[in-house]
C-alpha positions, 0 to 999 in steps of 0.5 A: 706683218705684225707678228702673231700674237702669243699665247692660249687662251679659252672659248670663254676668254676670246669672248669677254675679249671681244666684247669688250672692244665692241667700240662705240653706243651704237653696237659698231667698233673695232673688229676683233682679228682673231686666230680661231679654230673651228668648234667642235660639238659639244667643245671648243677647241684652243685658239690664240689670242685675238689682235685687235687691228682697229686702224687695218680693217675698221674706223672706230672713229666711223663706228663701221665694223662689229665683233659679236661673239657666242653662239649665233652670232657673226664673227670675224677670224684671222688666218694669217691675214685673211679674216672670215665673215661668219655666222654659227648655227649649232656647231656649224660655221656657216662661212658668208664671205673672206675678208682680209687686206691688202696694202699697196705701193704707199702703204695705203692699207685697203680691204678686200673681201670674196666669197666663191671658188673659180675664176675671179672677177675683180668688182669695183663697186662706186661711190662710198662702199663698205664690205660688211654692210653691204653683205647684210643688205639683203637685195645686195647681197643676193646680186652678190651670191648670184655673180659668184656663182661658179667664179670667185667674186673680189670686192673692195673698200677704197680708202676712207670707206667701210673697213679700209681706214681713211689716209692723208690723200687725196681721191684722185684716178691714179689713186684708184688705179694703185688701190685697185693694183693692190688687190689685182697683185694678190691675183695669179691669172688674167681676170674678169673685171665688173665696174659699176657708177664710178667703178666703170671709170677705174675699170676703164682707167685699169683695162686700157693701162694693162691689157694683158690682166683684164679677160672681159670687162663689165661696164654698168652704170658709168660714163665717159666724162663725169662733167656731163651727168649733171649741171653746174648748180646742181652739182654744186647744190649736192657737193655742199649737201654731203658736206654739211647736211650727210645725214640730208644728203644721203636721204636725196642721194639714195632717193636718186641713186634707187628710187625703185627701191623698197622703204626697208632697201632704202632706209638701210641704204642711206644708213649703209651710207652714212656709216660708210664715210665721214661726210668729209670724205663722202664728199670728195670722192663724189666730188671726184666721180663728175671730175672722172674723165676718161675720153683719153682713156677708152679707146685704148681698151682692148678687152672684149667688153660689155655695157650695161644700162638703164634706160633712165637711170636717175644719175647718170644718162643713158647716153653716157652708156651709149658713148662707153659703147661707142669708143671701146672696138666691139663693145655690146650694149644692152640696155634694160629697163628701169631708173635705179643706178644701184645694179641690185635694185629694180631687175636685178635677176636679168641684170645677172642673166646678162653679165654671166651670160657675156663672162661664160658662166652657167645662166641658171637659178640655183638657191644659194641660200641654205633654208629649207623648204619650211624655212622657205614658207615661213620667210615668205609670212615673216616678207607678208608681216605675220606675228609667230603666231600668225605663222604659227597657225598658218602652218599647223606649228605651234609658236614655239616652233615658229619662232626658232625656224625665224631665229634660224632663217636669221641666223643662216642668213646673218641678219639681224631682225625680220625686216633684213629677213622681209627685205631678203625674201621679196628681193629673190622672191621670182627665184624662191 
């Protein structure tokens, strides 16, 4: 562990320091790991000078991660090795997710995020990941918030993605399992394990090799043999496109993964993919997806297992889900309608209900947004494209008050734009 930096500075000094290391012109840069303490009304307590750990939790070469300072901005603070992604509303810090890092046996640094409290649910994500940007994408965040009610949801960025630095080691199933092992080593009890997309193969391999650590297993959008996902010529074309034109490649894959997503979500997801990884890493991990073959492992899984799949998934044929469920003794297979491969696009609420019911968690409709009734009214009008003046007219308030409501909603949810508020409300309309 790096030594804790000495010296005490004022809040203004640290804010200036955070601004100085902001990073590239796109507004993303290295994360500032600061040992911050809570602010109190009308004053700011002292805290130790931050240390910039760009290599530990942010890959500045790709421009992922962003320090922001000042009231109402998102901040990352260090408590030992733990980072808290939060935003400030007045003098109250509203925690969104806790960020920290673990280190695998070979020294690979793996960024980890957790939210909620209770029994651990380790979530192995698919192809490309970014713990911060995924939390800022309203539909994806809504999925994680819903899953985390009554448990502790733990996610991580695989090496070379998001906040986890790249390493000079090829992608492989063995390497994936080493990174998962680093995360699992921090848990002191058996955990529920959920793998999505290529993460489902990793989860199968882990459950087969470490049966005593897994309480229940959930596999969404997974497969037995990656070679069966698409014809060789299609696979080669997609891999070549990602490698030669990452911008176009990410757009094409967004169309495949999320055909039912609204325009805002599709644009944000394509941007999020490009910010998560370099073209070379994206190509290597996509190639690994096609190479993964757990046919000799799936029969060894002993944990109670739920296999969930969408019937018209454009990325993974439903026959793969049937093969997974058929190879695991006693596995439950639940097929949901829909074309989207991404779990948070389409009927996300039904997916959450199915998963929570299987894990023995309450299946209720409980709001986790923390908005007031008036703020939800304003959010709905924002989702309809209303301006502040139009919102004021409809609600019988003045325009300045409408503007204040929108700003407080944005800060409360940790968003940067009205478009994100609109997408968030649209994704959760049935719950609100």
